[in-house]
N, C-alpha and C positions, 0 to 999 in steps of 0.2 A: 252411451248405449252400446250394447254388445252386437256384433254382427251375428248373422244366423249361425255360422259355424261355431262361433264362440259361445253362443247361447246353448247350442246342443251340448257342448262339453260341460258348461256350467250346470245344466239340468241333470246330466248324468253323474256328476261328481258324487252326489249323495245316494245314488242308486246302485252303482257298480262297486263291488268290493273284491278283495283278494279271493281268488278261487272261483270266481264266476265265469260262466261261458257267455260270450256275446257275439254279435254279428255286425260286420260292416258290409251291408248288402251291395254297396257300389263303391269300391275302394278308391277309384280314381287315382289321385296323386299320393295317397297313403297317409294323409294327415289324421283322419279319423281313426284309421287302423292303428297308427302309432299311439294316439291318445288312449284307445281301448287297451292296447297291449300294456301300457304303463299302469292302467287302473286295475287290471285283473291280477297283476302280480305273477310271481313265479308259478303258482299252482293253478292259475286260470288259463282260459283258452279263448282265442279270437279266431273266428272264421271270417275271412274277407273274400268277397266275390267281385269279379269284373269280367266282361267279355273281351277286353282289349289286352293283348299280351304286354303292351307298353305300360299299362296301368299296373299290372301284376309285377313287372320288373322294377318299376319306379318305387312301388310300395316295398318290395323286398329289399331294395337298396337302402331305403330309409330305416327299415327294421334292423338290418345287419349293422348299419352305422351306429345304432343305439343299443345294440346287443339284445334286441327283443325278438328276433326272428324265431326262436324256439317256442314262443308262446302263440304263434300265429300259423294257421293253416290257410294258405292262399289257394283259391279256387278259380281257375280260368273257366268261368261259367256264368251264365245269366243268374241274376238274383232270384229268379223264380225257382232255381234248383235248391234253395234252402229247404224246400219241402222234402228233399231226399234224406235229410237227417232228422232224428227224433229227439235229440238231447234238448231238454228245456234250456232256455236262455233268459238272461236278466235284462238284456237290452239289444235293440237293433237300430242301426242308423241307416237311413236312405238319403242320398243326395241325388235327386233326379236331374235329368237333362243330359248334358254332355260333360266330358272330362275337361276341366280348365287346361288350356294349352294343348289340347288334343284335337282330334278330328271332330269338328262340330256337326258332321253329318251322322255320327254314331251317337245315338241318344237312347235313353230309356224309353220304353214304349208302354202305353196305358195297359194293354192286356197282360203283359208280363209283370208289370208293377202290381196290378191287382192280385195276380197269383202269388207274388212274393209277399204282399201284405197279408193275404190269407194265411200263408204258411208261417209268417212271423207271429201272427196272433195265436195260432195253434201252439207254437212252441214257447210263447212268452209265459214266464213264471208270474205268479201273483206278486204285485209290487214292482214288476218290471215295466220298462218303457220302450216304446217305439217312437223314434223321432224322424220326421220326414221333411227334408228341406226341398221345397218345390220352387222351380224356376220357370214361370209361365212365358217368359219372353222369347225363348228359342222356338223355331218352327216345330209345331206339334205340342209345345209346352202348355198352351192354354187348354187343350183337350185333356192332357194328362192331369193338369191341375183340377179340372172339373171332375174327372174320374176319381181322384183322391178325395175331394170334398164329398162326393156322393158316397163313396165307400165308407168314409168315417161317419157320415150322417146316419148310416144304417146300423151302426154298432149299438149294442144294448147298454143303456145307462146303468143297468143292474150289474154289468160286468166290467165296464170301462168308463174312464173319464177322458175326454178329448178337448184339447185347447188349440185354437188357431191364433198364431202370433204373426203380426206384420207391422210395418211402418205405416201408420195411418196417414202420413203426409206423402207417401209414394203413390205411383200410378197403379192402376189395376193389374198391370203386368209385372209388378215388382215381386221379388222373391218373398216367400212366406214359409213359416214353420208350423207343422202340425205335430203335436205331442199327444201320444196315446198312453195312458197308464192302465194296467190291468189291476182291478181291485183284488184285495186279499181274499183267500178262500173262505174266511169266516163271515163274509157278508150274507 
């Protein structure tokens, strides 16, 4: 079985192509940003967001080490600021909670996460995906998980498909993945 982060990459492999614009809404330690930069190729663009300067510098170091830094625009800002751009995107990745190895008191928050998800849906191209890795076990994580579930449950089946993936053998507070796909225009 794939871990959630591996599953995210697996699901996006057939979605993201050379030249696409994509978003890492919470770049953390830079692994998703690096994956996205590899997928979009020379002509693509990645926008990566985080509120922690350490996350931005760690991500930038990884990108430079792989020669991919020119494909990525790093934003020292909350994920909700993705609403300030209007360019359509093919994919958005969210890893909610805190940055692994970082300050565990700095976490994503339900209100800003909802605003970021709304902005992501607005910018998402037909056939594009939003992937949300949710970690309910941290303080405040259960509330954020419920907010994400409620947000997704309100989406129109006419325009979106949404899947919830989790380890059925794990506890209620185990991480889970939500995948949202926007239907093509021709529906």
